[in-house]
C-alpha positions in Angstrom: 3.3 31.7 9.5 -0.6 32.6 10.8 -2.8 35.4 9.8 -1.9 37.2 13.1 1.7 37.1 13.1 1.7 38.2 9.4 -0.9 41.4 10.0 2.4 41.2 13.1 5.4 41.3 10.4 3.8 43.7 8.5 2.7 45.9 10.1 -1.1 47.3 8.4 -4.1 45.6 7.8 -4.3 44.8 3.5 -7.8 45.0 2.2 -6.7 41.1 1.7 -6.2 40.4 4.5 -10.5 40.1 5.7 -10.6 37.7 2.4 -8.2 34.9 4.1 -9.9 35.3 7.2 -13.2 33.9 5.5 -10.7 31.8 4.1 -8.7 30.0 7.1 -12.5 30.2 9.3 -13.7 28.2 6.2 -10.4 25.5 5.2 -10.1 25.0 10.1 -14.3 24.2 9.6 -12.8 21.8 6.6 -10.6 20.3 8.4 -7.6 20.5 6.4 -6.8 23.4 8.2 -4.3 24.7 11.4 -3.9 27.7 12.6 -0.7 28.5 15.4 -2.5 28.1 18.5 -1.6 26.6 21.8 -0.9 23.0 21.9 -4.4 21.7 23.3 -6.4 23.6 20.6 -4.0 22.3 18.7 -4.7 18.2 19.8 -7.9 19.1 19.5 -8.7 20.2 16.1 -6.4 17.8 15.1 -8.6 15.0 16.2 -11.1 17.1 14.4 -9.5 17.1 10.7 -8.9 13.4 11.2 -12.4 13.4 12.0 -12.9 14.8 8.4 -10.3 12.3 6.7 -12.0 9.5 8.6 -15.7 11.2 6.4 -14.1 11.9 3.3 -12.8 7.7 3.0 -16.7 6.9 4.3 -17.8 8.8 1.9 -15.1 7.6 -0.9 -16.1 3.4 0.5 -20.0 4.4 -0.2 -19.2 6.0 -3.8 -17.4 2.5 -4.3 -20.3 0.3 -3.4 -21.9 2.0 -4.8 -20.6 1.4 -8.5 -20.1 -2.6 -7.3 -24.0 -2.3 -7.4 -26.3 -4.3 -9.7 -26.8 -2.7 -12.7 -30.4 -1.5 -13.7 -31.7 1.4 -15.7 -31.9 3.3 -11.9 -28.6 2.7 -10.8 -27.3 4.9 -14.0 -28.9 7.4 -12.3 -26.6 6.5 -8.6 -23.5 6.1 -10.9 -23.6 9.6 -12.2 -23.8 11.6 -9.3 -21.9 8.8 -7.5 -19.4 10.1 -9.5 -20.1 13.4 -9.5 -19.3 13.2 -5.7 -15.9 11.8 -6.3 -14.6 15.0 -8.0 -15.6 17.3 -4.7 -14.6 13.9 -2.1 -10.4 15.3 -3.3 -9.6 12.7 -0.8 -6.6 13.5 -1.9 -7.0 16.8 -0.2 -7.8 15.5 2.3 -5.4 12.6 3.3 -2.2 13.0 1.5 -2.0 17.1 1.1 -3.6 17.9 3.9 0.1 17.6 5.3 1.5 20.1 3.6 -2.1 22.1 2.3 -0.8 24.8 5.7 2.3 24.9 4.7 1.4 26.0 0.8 -1.9 27.9 2.2 0.3 30.3 4.6 3.5 30.9 1.6 0.9 31.8 -0.6 -1.2 34.5 2.3 2.4 35.4 3.1 3.1 36.7 -0.3 0.0 38.5 -2.0 0.1 40.6 2.0 3.6 41.3 1.2 3.1 42.2 -2.6 -0.2 44.5 -1.7 2.1 46.6 0.8 5.1 46.7 -1.9 3.0 47.8 -5.1 -0.5 48.1 -4.2 -3.5 46.2 -5.6 -5.3 47.2 -9.2 -7.9 45.5 -7.6 -9.0 48.1 -4.2 -12.2 49.2 -1.9 -15.9 48.3 -3.3 -14.8 46.2 -5.4 -12.5 44.0 -2.3 -16.3 44.3 0.0 -18.1 42.9 -3.1 -15.4 39.8 -3.7 -15.8 39.2 -0.4 -19.9 39.2 -0.1 -20.0 37.2 -2.8 -18.4 34.3 -0.8 -19.7 34.5 1.8 -22.8 34.7 -0.7 -21.1 31.8 -2.0 -20.5 29.2 1.1 -24.1 29.6 2.1 -26.1 29.6 -1.2 -23.9 25.6 -1.8 -24.9 25.2 1.7 -28.9 25.4 0.9 -28.5 23.8 -2.0 -26.9 20.2 -0.8 -29.6 20.9 2.2 -32.6 20.8 -0.1 -30.9 18.4 -2.3 -31.2 15.8 -0.2 -34.6 16.3 0.2 -35.3 15.6 -3.2 -35.4 11.8 -2.7 -38.8 12.1 -1.0 -40.4 13.1 -3.8 -38.2 10.7 -6.6 -38.3 7.2 -4.8 -35.9 6.5 -7.8 -33.5 8.9 -6.5 -33.1 6.7 -3.0 -30.5 4.9 -4.4 -28.1 7.7 -3.5 -28.1 6.7 -0.2 -26.4 3.8 -0.3 -26.2 2.1 1.8 -29.2 3.2 3.6 -31.4 3.4 1.3 -32.1 -0.2 2.4 -33.6 0.5 5.6 -36.9 1.0 6.0 -38.8 3.6 9.3 -36.3 5.2 11.5 -32.8 4.4 10.2 -33.8 5.7 6.6 -33.5 8.5 7.9 -31.0 8.6 10.4 -28.8 7.6 7.2 -30.5 10.5 5.2 -29.6 13.0 7.9 -26.3 11.7 8.4 -24.8 11.6 4.7 -26.7 14.7 5.0 -24.3 16.4 7.0 -21.5 14.7 5.8 -22.0 15.6 2.1 -22.3 19.5 2.9 -18.7 19.5 4.1 -17.7 18.0 1.0 -19.2 20.0 -1.4 -18.0 23.3 0.5 -14.2 22.2 0.8 -14.6 22.3 -3.4 -16.4 25.2 -3.3 -13.2 27.2 -1.3 -10.7 26.0 -3.2 -12.7 27.1 -6.2 -12.9 30.7 -4.8 -9.8 30.9 -3.9 -8.3 29.3 -7.4 -10.8 32.5 -9.0 -9.9 35.0 -6.7 -5.9 34.8 -6.9 -6.4 33.9 -10.8 -8.5 37.3 -11.5 -5.5 38.9 -9.3 -3.1 37.9 -11.2 -4.5 38.5 -13.9 -5.0 42.4 -13.2 -1.6 42.4 -11.8 -0.2 41.3 -15.3 -2.2 43.6 -17.0 -1.2 46.3 -15.0 2.9 45.6 -16.0 1.7 46.4 -19.7 0.3 48.9 -19.0 2.9 50.6 -17.3 5.2 49.5 -20.3 2.9 50.9 -22.5 2.5 54.5 -21.1 6.4 54.4 -21.2 7.3 53.3 -23.9 9.1 56.8 -26.0 10.6 57.4 -22.6 11.6 53.7 -21.0 14.7 54.6 -19.0 17.7 51.7 -16.8 15.4 52.9 -13.9 12.4 52.6 -14.8 12.7 48.9 -16.7 14.5 47.1 -13.4 11.2 48.2 -11.8 8.6 46.8 -14.1 11.0 43.6 -14.2 11.0 43.0 -10.6 7.1 43.2 -10.8 6.6 41.2 -12.9 8.9 38.9 -11.3 6.8 39.5 -7.5 4.2 38.7 -9.5 5.8 35.3 -11.1 6.0 34.7 -7.6 2.2 34.9 -6.5 1.4 33.0 -9.7 3.9 30.3 -8.0 2.9 30.2 -4.7 -1.2 30.3 -6.1 0.3 26.7 -8.2 1.8 25.0 -5.6 -2.1 25.3 -3.2 -4.0 24.5 -6.4 -2.3 22.3 -8.4 -4.1 19.1 -6.9 -7.5 21.2 -6.9 -7.5 21.7 -11.3 -5.2 18.1 -11.7 -9.0 16.7 -9.8 -11.1 19.0 -10.9 -9.7 18.6 -15.1 -9.5 14.8 -14.5 -12.4 14.0 -13.0 -15.1 16.2 -15.2 -13.3 14.7 -18.5 -13.4 10.7 -16.7 -17.4 11.5 -15.9 -17.9 13.4 -19.5 -16.9 10.1 -21.1 -19.1 7.3 -18.7 -22.2 9.5 -19.5 -21.8 9.5 -23.3 -21.0 6.1 -22.9 -24.3 5.6 -21.4 -26.3 8.1 -23.6 -25.1 6.1 -26.9 -25.5 2.7 -25.4 -29.0 3.1 -22.8 -31.7 2.5 -25.7 -33.9 2.4 -22.2 -33.6 5.1 -21.1 -36.6 8.1 -20.4 -37.2 11.0 -20.9 -36.0 12.3 -17.3 -33.4 10.0 -17.0 -31.8 11.3 -20.4 -32.6 15.2 -20.1 -30.7 14.2 -16.3 -27.5 13.0 -17.7 -27.3 14.7 -20.6 -27.7 18.1 -18.5 -25.1 17.0 -15.5 -23.1 16.1 -18.9 -22.8 19.7 -20.4 -22.3 20.5 -16.3 -18.9 18.7 -16.5 -18.5 20.0 -19.6 -18.6 23.8 -18.8 -17.3 23.7 -15.6 -13.2 22.1 -16.7 -13.7 24.0 -19.6 -14.1 27.2 -17.5 -11.3 25.9 -15.3 -9.1 26.0 -18.3 -10.1 29.5 -19.8 -9.4 31.1 -16.1 -6.3 29.6 -16.3 -5.2 29.9 -19.5 -6.3 33.9 -19.0 -3.1 34.3 -16.7 -0.6 32.4 -18.7 -1.4 35.4 -21.4 -1.8 38.8 -19.4 2.2 37.4 -18.3 2.7 36.7 -22.2 1.4 39.5 -22.7 4.5 41.6 -21.6 6.5 40.2 -24.5 4.7 42.2 -27.3 4.7 45.8 -25.4 8.5 45.3 -25.0 8.4 45.4 -28.5 6.8 47.8 -28.8 9.4 50.0 -26.8 12.2 52.6 -28.7 15.8 51.0 -27.6 17.8 53.6 -28.6 17.5 56.0 -25.4 18.8 53.0 -23.0 22.6 52.1 -22.6 23.7 48.7 -22.8 23.2 48.0 -19.7 19.2 48.5 -20.3 19.5 46.2 -24.2 21.3 43.5 -21.9 17.7 44.1 -19.2 15.5 43.7 -22.2 17.8 41.1 -23.6 16.9 38.4 -20.3 13.6 39.5 -20.0 12.6 38.8 -23.8 14.8 35.8 -23.3 12.6 34.4 -20.2 9.0 35.2 -22.0 9.6 33.6 -24.5 11.4 30.7 -23.3 9.9 28.5 -20.7 5.8 29.2 -20.5 4.0 31.0 -17.8 1.5 30.4 -16.1 -0.4 26.8 -14.1 1.3 23.8 -14.5 0.0 20.6 -14.2 2.6 18.3 -11.8 4.9 19.4 -14.0 3.6 17.9 -17.3 2.3 20.8 -19.0 1.4 24.9 -18.8 -2.2 25.3 -19.0 -3.0 27.8 -22.5 -6.1 28.4 -24.0 -4.0 25.9 -26.5 -5.3 23.3 -23.6 -9.2 24.7 -24.1 -9.5 23.6 -27.5 -7.7 19.9 -27.4 -9.5 19.4 -24.2 -12.5 20.1 -27.0 -11.2 17.8 -29.8 -10.2 15.1 -27.5 -14.1 15.3 -26.5 -15.7 15.2 -29.6 -13.1 12.6 -31.2 -14.4 10.2 -28.1 -18.4 10.9 -28.4 -18.1 10.1 -32.0 -15.8 6.8 -31.4 -18.6 5.8 -28.6 -21.1 6.1 -31.5 -19.4 4.5 -34.2 -18.5 1.8 -31.8 -21.1 1.2 -29.2 -22.9 -1.7 -28.8 -25.0 -3.0 -31.4 -23.1 -1.4 -34.4 -25.2 0.6 -35.4 -27.2 4.3 -35.0 -30.5 2.5 -33.5 -29.6 3.4 -29.8 -29.4 6.8 -30.2 -32.6 7.5 -33.0 -34.4 5.1 -29.6 -33.7 7.6 -27.4 -34.5 10.4 -29.1 -37.8 8.5 -30.1 -38.3 8.0 -26.7 -37.8 11.8 -25.6 -40.8 12.5 -28.8 -42.9 10.0 -28.1 -46.5 11.0 -25.3 -46.0 7.7 -22.4 
């Protein structure tokens, strides 16, 4: 169901409608979403989507080829940049998940717009307008950043390796290849940013709505009735339905980001502890890139875990309710509701394997720390000479 048909069905213009309109336009431009349209327009857009998929395939093949290049000091930087790009390419989203993305995304919009009509939103007015402006600014900033980053190769000759296979060209062929790569990188980065914005926005709304329910329970602790309790339970279930809709759209994004960030950090830490000939510039760049992936991975886990925490805080608020004024029906409702909250974990899940909670952050940090210790202990040479040589490179005057 398109944005227009949803608006007709509920006969209103919710505050979220403008934000979803922006996301619709962005996803359509990136070739991962199609709205209901005439057959001619639909076919043209289908061809455009296939073109974007071919671009993603080309980028993936190019990056794999870059990994297979002979290893040298200059190639290390290229491999890190290449591995970073793998995270943002999201080939499975363009090729596989694209088939179901439209259905899941339309379902998410419908759930949120109907929820806003039935229950309203905690986030309204100026704050919603600020969020929309922030999203537009993020898209523009990322586009300008990718373009400016592309021109750094003219200032640092060693960066030309990232233009593989066009780095071996000379003359006008090199510049044409550079321009083509820049044009294909922009949609990939924008797609990653768009999914990040969608995930962060929905998670922020979910956290606020769960907190709103907890506040309503807390305000009626001494005056809880069966009718109020029934309304709160239905309200909580409605927010859980929103969470399920978001999880269907963002589960691939979460899994891809977490796995790629974790693997990239491990890959870079091995190099930092094993390559003694790294210069100060390379060591600094790799360290900062590793820190970026570490913070991004844990940032996503923190945002996702906050939703789960807010959802389960409802159980703590229920124990404060005075049960004496309630009838048997009310007590049975509380029993069923508390069983649900204390049973299955509410939150974002990774393909049903586990639900993201705050303990996931501790597990991720602990695993990375263990890996770093193992990488230092079992590196090439079996002693600490390599790390010492790297540190000496940072303090030496070349």
